[in-house]
Every structure is written in structure tokens, then in C-alpha cells.
C-alpha positions in Angstrom: -47.8 -95.1 233.1 -45.8 -94.9 230.0 -45.5 -97.7 227.4 -42.2 -98.5 225.8 -41.9 -99.9 222.3 -38.9 -101.7 220.8 -37.8 -100.9 217.4 -36.7 -103.5 214.9 -37.1 -107.3 215.0 -36.4 -109.2 218.2 -33.4 -111.4 218.2 -35.5 -114.6 218.0 -37.1 -113.4 214.7 -33.8 -112.7 213.2 -32.7 -116.2 214.0 -35.8 -117.6 212.4 -35.1 -115.6 209.2 -31.6 -117.0 209.1 -32.9 -120.5 209.6 -35.4 -120.0 206.8 -32.8 -118.9 204.4 -30.5 -121.8 205.3 -33.4 -124.2 204.9 -34.2 -122.7 201.5 -30.6 -123.1 200.3 -30.5 -126.7 201.6 -33.8 -127.5 199.8 -32.5 -126.0 196.5 -29.1 -127.8 196.8 -30.7 -131.1 197.5 -33.4 -130.9 194.9 -31.0 -131.0 191.9 -29.9 -134.0 189.9 -33.1 -134.7 188.0 -32.6 -137.6 185.7 -34.7 -138.5 182.7 -33.7 -141.4 180.5 -35.0 -143.2 177.4 -33.8 -146.6 176.2 -34.3 -147.9 172.7 -35.9 -151.2 172.4 -35.9 -153.9 169.7 -39.2 -154.5 167.8 -41.7 -157.1 169.1 -41.8 -159.9 169.9 -38.3 -159.5 171.5 -38.8 -155.9 172.8 -35.5 -156.1 174.8 -33.3 -153.1 175.4 -30.9 -152.5 172.5 -27.3 -153.3 173.4 -25.2 -150.1 174.0 -21.5 -149.2 174.3 -21.2 -148.5 178.0 -17.5 -147.6 177.7 -18.0 -144.6 175.5 -20.6 -142.2 176.8 -21.0 -138.9 174.9 -21.8 -136.0 177.2 -22.6 -132.4 176.5 -24.3 -129.4 178.1 -27.1 -127.5 176.4 -28.0 -124.0 177.5 -31.3 -122.2 177.0 -31.7 -118.4 177.3 -34.7 -116.1 177.8 -37.0 -118.9 179.0 -36.4 -121.0 175.8 -37.3 -118.2 173.4 -33.9 -118.3 171.7 -33.8 -119.8 168.2 -31.8 -122.9 169.2 -32.3 -126.0 167.1 -33.2 -129.3 168.7 -30.1 -131.1 170.2 -28.4 -133.4 167.8 -25.3 -135.5 168.5 -24.3 -135.1 164.8 -21.5 -132.6 164.4 -20.9 -130.5 161.3 -17.4 -131.1 159.8 -16.7 -127.4 159.5 -19.3 -126.0 162.0 -21.3 -124.2 159.3 -25.0 -124.6 159.0 -27.7 -123.2 156.8 -30.8 -121.3 158.1 -32.6 -124.6 158.7 -29.8 -126.0 160.9 -28.5 -128.5 158.3 -24.8 -129.0 157.8 -23.4 -127.3 154.7 -20.3 -129.5 154.1 -21.0 -132.9 155.7 -21.3 -134.2 159.2 -19.8 -136.7 161.7 -22.0 -139.3 163.3 -20.5 -140.3 166.7 -22.6 -143.6 166.6 -21.4 -144.5 163.1 -24.9 -145.0 161.7 -26.0 -147.4 164.5 -28.1 -144.9 166.4 -28.5 -144.0 170.0 -29.4 -146.9 172.3 -29.7 -145.0 175.6 -30.2 -141.2 176.2 -30.2 -139.5 179.5 -31.0 -135.9 180.5 -29.7 -134.6 183.8 -30.2 -131.3 185.7 -27.3 -131.0 188.2 -27.8 -128.9 191.3 -25.6 -126.1 190.1 -27.6 -125.7 186.9 -30.8 -125.6 188.9 -29.3 -122.9 191.2 -28.3 -120.9 188.1 -31.8 -121.1 186.8 -33.2 -119.9 190.1 -30.7 -117.1 190.6 -31.4 -115.8 187.0 -35.2 -116.3 187.4 -35.1 -118.7 184.4 -33.3 -116.4 182.0 -30.4 -118.9 181.9 -31.0 -122.6 182.3 -29.1 -125.7 181.3 -29.2 -129.5 181.1 -26.5 -132.1 180.7 -27.2 -134.8 178.1 -25.5 -138.1 177.9 -26.1 -140.7 175.2 -24.7 -144.2 174.6 -24.4 -145.5 171.0 -26.1 -148.7 170.1 -23.8 -151.6 169.2 -24.4 -154.1 166.4 -24.5 -157.0 168.9 -27.9 -158.4 170.1 -30.1 -157.2 172.9 -29.6 -156.9 176.6 -32.0 -158.5 179.0 -32.6 -158.8 182.7 -32.5 -156.2 185.5 -29.2 -154.5 184.3 -30.9 -153.4 181.1 -33.8 -151.9 183.0 -31.6 -149.8 185.3 -29.7 -148.1 182.5 -26.0 -147.8 182.0 -23.6 -148.4 184.9 
């Protein structure tokens, strides 16, 4: 009697590998949209969420390279008037405050699915986050469930 051996993977195994790859991409695509948010509060005894301007969100994207080893300063919404900064990251000729001195009332960091995919494909060499902040208003505080759930 002679034994016969098949070379290569059986058809069933190839289907399993394709299903595994499809499931991996589905998992990566559905695991994006991480949200982290911080809301400013008034001092005690009130401790309510500070009122914010919901009609004027400020959104930008920050990129990190080489696993965060780049010499990027901490994100700041204050923009230099001429774009020039000294070695410490301070504006040389004045700055523009988008909140007009009232401060940030609500800050959100989001990692959309496409930025998560970019991070995975580049093995972390390139990664990004989207930040959105809402300026505080001079009006009083917000209270109730809407204040807890963030800007709508």
C-alpha cells in the first residue's frame, strides 16, 4: 500500500484564515471612537458644571510620531499671532486666546477608528487624537442630567 499526501492547506483551512482576517478587521473597525472628557466645575458648595458655549466647539487633531518620543509641547488652544515660538514653546509676539480669558469649560479627547487603524498599521510610529473643547461662558452654572452627559 502506498500513502498519498496532499500539499498545501485544505480548502477549509483557507476559509478559516479568511474569516479570521475579516473578524480582525471588524474588531479593529468597531473598537475605535474612544472618548475621554473632562468638565470644569465651580468651587464648593455649588460644584455644578461650568456653563459652556455649546454652539462654538473648537476641534483640532494632534499627531504623535515615534511612540511619543518627538519633542512636541503639550497641546494648548492658545495660538501664537505669528506662529513663532521660543525654545520653551512660548509665543514670541503675543497670542490669541479662543476663549477670551474665560477658560475651557469642557474638554474631550477622541480616537476615531481611522486613527486607531493608522496606529495599528504603522505599529505605533504614527498615532493621533482629535480634541474638542468648549469655552466657558460668563453665565452661571449648568445643573441636571444634561450637564453630566456633556455637550450635545
